[in-house]
N, C-alpha and C positions, 0 to 999 in steps of 0.2 A: 470686064477688066482684063487688060492684056497681061499675060504672064511674063515674069522676068527671068524664068529658068532658061538655061542654055542647053544646047545639044551636048551629048555625052562627051564629045571631043572638042568642045569650045575652049576658049582661053581660061586658064586657072591661075591662082596665086596661093601658095602654101597649101595646095591640094583642094582649094575651093574654087568653084566656078565664078567668074566675074559677072555680076548682074548687068553691067554696062560695058560689054566687050569692045565697043568702039571708042570708049573714053579712056583717059589716063587713069592710072592706079589710084591717084588721090581723089578722083571724081566718081568713085563707085558708090557713094551714098553712106549715110550715117550707120545703117544696119551693118554694112560690110566692114566699116571702120571699127565698130564695137566688137565685131567678131574677131578681127585681127588683133586688137588689144588684148582680148581675153585669151586668145591662143598664145600670144607672147608671154602673158602673165603666167600661164600654166607651165610654159617651157622654162622661164627664168626661175620659177619656184622650184622646179626639179634641180636646176643648177645651183640653187642656194643664193641667188641674187635678190637684192631688196626691191621693194615696190618703187622706191625713188628712181632706180635705174630703169624700171619699166616705163615710168612716166616720161623720163627723158627720151627713151627710144621711141615712144609713141608720138612725141611732139615733133620728131624729125620728119622732114619731107621725103627722105629717101635713105638708102643704105648708108651713105656717107655720114649723115648726122647720127645715126644709131651707133656706128662704129666709134665715133668720137666720144660719145657719152660713156660707152663701155670702157674705153681706154682711160678716160679721166678717173673713173671710179677705181680702176685697177691701180693707177699711180698713187692715189691718195691712201690706199690701203697698205702700201709698202714704203714707209718713210726711211727705213734703213736697209742696206743691201746685205742682209744676213746678220749673224751674230758678230759682235765686235770681238776680235781676238783677245784672249786673256793673256796679259803680259805681267812680268815682274813689276812690283812696286819700286824696285831698285833699293839701294842702300840708304836713301835719305827721305823716307816717307813721312816721318813725323806723326805716324798714326799709332805709336806705341809698340809696333812690331820690331822696331830696331832703334831703341833709345827713346827719345822724348815723344810724348803724346799731346800734340797741340789740340787734338779733337776733344780733350777733356776741359779745355779752357773756355770760360765764358767770353763770348764775342767772336767765336770762330764762324758762326753762321752770319755771313756778310757777303755783299756783292762786289764791293771795292776792296781788292786785296793788295793794293800797292803799298799800304802802310802797315806797320806792326800794330798790335793791340795789346791790352793788358798793361804789364809793366814795361814793355818795350815801346820805343818811340821812333824807330827808323823808318825811312821811306825809300822804296826802290825806284830808281830812275830808269828812263828808257823811252823808246817809241811807244805811244799809247796803243793798247790792244784790248779789244772786247772779245771774250771767248763765249760762244754760244753752243751749247750741246742740247740736242733733242733726243730724249731717251724714249725708246719704244719697247713694249712688252711682247716679245715674239711668241710667248706661250698663250697670249690672248689676242692672236691675230694681228699683231703689230700695233695694238692700240697704244696711245700715249701713256707712258708710265708715270702718271701723276703721283706725287707724294714721296717719291724716292729722294734720298739725300745724296748729293754729288759733292765729293771732296776733291778739290783741284790743287795741285802744287807744281811749281816749275822753278828753274834757276833764274838768277838775275841776268842783266845784260853783260855782266862780267863773267858769268858762268858759275857763280856760287849758289849754294842752297842755304837758306836760313835754317837755324838750329844746328847745323853741321859744319859749314865751311868756316875756315879761319877768317876772322874779322866780322862774321855775322852770326856767330853761335848764339848771341844774346838777342837776335831778332827773330820774328815769326812772320814777316811779310811774305807775299806771294804764296799764301796758303789760305784757303777759305772753303766754306760749305754753303751750298744753296739747295733749296727744296724745289723739286720740279713742279711747275704749275699744271693746270688742267690739260695743257698741250704737251706735257712732258719736257718742257724747256727750262733750262737754267742759263743764267748769264753772269759773267764775271768781268769786272773792269780791272785791267792789269797793264803790264808792259811786255813788249815782245822779248822773249827769252834769247839767250846767247846760244851759240854752237860751241860747246866745249870739246876738248880733245877726245876723240874716240867715239863720239855719239852724234847721230843726226839730230838737228834741232827738234825738240819735242816738248810736250806737256803731259804730265801724269794726271790720272784721275781714278778714283774709286767710287763705286755706286753702292749705297746701303739701302735696305728696305724702307727705312724711315729715319727721322732725325734722332729718335731715341736709341738707335743702333750704332751711331757713329763712334762711340768710345771704345768699341770692341772691333778691332781690325779683322777678326775671324768672321764677323757677320757680313762682310762685304759680299755682294752678289756678282760683282764684276770689278776687275782691275785691268786698266789698259792705258794706252798712250795715244796722243794726237801727234801726227807727223805734220810738219810745216813745209809748204811748197818751196822749192829751191829758188824760183825767181823772186819771190817776196823776201826770202832770207837775204839774197844777194843785195837787194835794194836797201833793206834795213841795216845790214851790216856795214854799209858805206857811211853810216851816221856816226857821230861822235860817241865814244864809249864802247863801241862794238869792235874795235880794231882786232882783237885776238880771234874773233869769230870768222874773219875773212880767211885767215890761214887754216883754221880748223875745218871750215866747211869744204875747202879745197881738197882735204885729205880723207873725206868720207863720202859715201853715197847711200841712197836708200837701199840699194841692193847689197851693200857690204855691211850695213848697220847690223849690230847683233840683236836688235829687236825687230826692226821692220824688214830685214833682209830676206826672210822666208818668202814673202810675196811682194816686196817692194812697197809695203804700206798700202796695199790696194784698198782696204776698207777703213784705213786710219788716216789717210791723207786729207787734210782739211781743205775746205773751200774758203778762199780769202778775198775780201774786197776792201777798198779804201786806199789810203796813201800815207806817206810819212807825216805829212803836215796835218791831216785830219784824223789819223789813226787808222788801224786796221781792224776789221771784224773777221774773226776766225770761227768757222762753223763746221760742225760735224754731226751726222746722224749716228746715234749709238743704239744698236739693237741688242737686247739682252734676253737670253733664254734661261729662265730660272730652273729648268730641269737639268741643266748641265752643271757639273761640279767645278767651282772656281779653282784655278790653279795658280793665280798670281800670288806672289809672296815677296816680302822684303828680303834684302840681303843677296839677291841674285845678281848675275852679271849684267842684265839689262838695265841700263841707267848708270852703271859704274864705269868711270873712265879708266883707261889703262893704269895700272899701278895700285888701284884699289883705294886711293885717297880722295876725299871730297875735293872738288875744285875750290881753290882758294879765292877769297874776295880780296881786292887790293886794299892796302892800308888806307884808312880814312874813308 
């Protein structure tokens, strides 16, 4: 029987001699392929990568396939670009930290927040908007933060806040809570908010450990805001009902805003798709590190327009 061993200085791959030096790497035989797979499995085990990644790399015909598989695994492990900045809840949170607490009311857990609930019956008008937040647990390797409760609120197309602004103090629309699903996602049906004087267009949110925690604002594990892209705002504000927002948007920028100005909203600027006629989908990845101390609080300047008074809603 002819030996397949090679001279000491023959062709090698990963430190091992090729049994068929005249053939391509993929034609070295089953024994050589198994040895390569086991060698990679040991290496990836040291690096802490899973067996699924090993399988993907082994199925590739060359280095390019292996690199693609590794890159995909890396991308899926990092849904959020770091921890979402902690921001003030502003003066109109409705979470009990500054006046009324809508989170104590039955019916607050809902996905469609356009209409008021309970004893109130008003409905907010405006360009349709779906808000989608994907929450990840950075202390658990960026895993989906399933089960957390996310409270969202924002102003009307006229710039007023329910529960606070003149004309809508008796309403509680544009406020609601959703529980994150297995993928860490929550979704709200709403209307595109205005740009009121002194602030960049935004949406507020608080994240609580679970639904049972929402009645106590001090239990929030994150408080932040979503920034809306300028091009979409410009398009929406050309629509009926948003007239005041055109002037207000021209007088502020992300860099000058008292909330987003420190970094231009780098990790808070939403991705938006859709149109005025079909409605917009506003999406943001929200990374939360539960080992850091939350600093967001009501009553701060972030969210309050100049003068300190709530934006007024028009009569009627």
